[in-house]
Residue, then its C-alpha position, 0 to 999 in steps of 0.5 A: m455532520k449533517r449538512f442541508i442546503a436550502v433552495g427557496m422552499s425546498c431543501f437538499f440533503v448535501a451528504a448524499c452528493s458526497p462522492t464518497h457517499g455509498l463507500r464503505p470505511i475503509g480501516d486503519m492497516s494494522g497487522v503484519y506486513k505482506l510482500g507484494a509486488g514492486d517492493q525491494i527487499r534484500v535477502l541476507t544469506y549468513n556466511d554466503p555473500q554470494l546469495s545475499n542481495t537486493f531484489v525487486v518482487s516482479d509483477s507475477g510475485t516472485i523473485d529470481f533467488p540464486l540456485l534456487g531460481t523463481v522463489r514467488a514472494v507475494g503473500q508472504t510475511p518477510q520473515g516467513f519468506a525468509a523461513a520458505l528460502t531457509n527450508q528450500l536451500s537446506n533441502k535441496g542441500l545447497l547449504h548446510k544450516p542456511s541462516v536466511s533474513v529478509e526485510v524490506a528495503q522499499y516499499r511499492p509505492i502510493f499514488v495520490l490523484g485528484e485535487v492535491s498540487r502535485p498528483g503522481q506517485y510518491n514512496y510509500l512510509p510506514g505510518m504514512t497518512m492520507e493527510t502525510a500523502v497530501a502533504l508530500a503532494g504538494g498541500y490540497t488546491y482551494r477546491a479539496i474537499k480536506d475531511t474524506a477522499s476515496v482509496v483503492r486498497t490490494e494490500g490485505v484485501v481478501e482473494e488480491r482484489a482490489v476493495k474502494g472505500k472512503i478514509d479520512p486525515q488520520t486514516l493510516l495508507a497501505p503500500g499500494d493505495v491509490v488515494t483520490i482527493y475529490e473537488r467541491f462543488f460550492 
């Protein structure tokens, strides 16, 4: 919806003044989930409880796994990472026919900034939208723009570089997203 403001004999196009003007929409996250720094994962090695544990993916994208040492986890699906651990345990002769599964115990957090009652860090939950993130942050302030916001996203982007785009209240978020709710000026 385009809005115009008439001032005297002049008319100004207000949409160009929007804080998200010029940002491309960032779509919903769909597809497979890939592990990232800050994710807490549970690794279950069947018939070997000493190799089963919960690990946090480090900032460098690795975990320290018993018998194997440092193993790269970032960018892999949980199933793909389980297969990689299985292959390494088998190829190094550490276990005979190992069976490993990996699940995300806790996703990396999201951050909500700007015109919300309690800006800060919040736990990500699958299916979370901008609207539910704002609800966790205590709701909008009276000055908030409620129909659009910006997000900085690192999940699912090319070359692991962050991208900034605009979202609406029903847009699905991804772990690690930084959502900014802007202030309206009138």
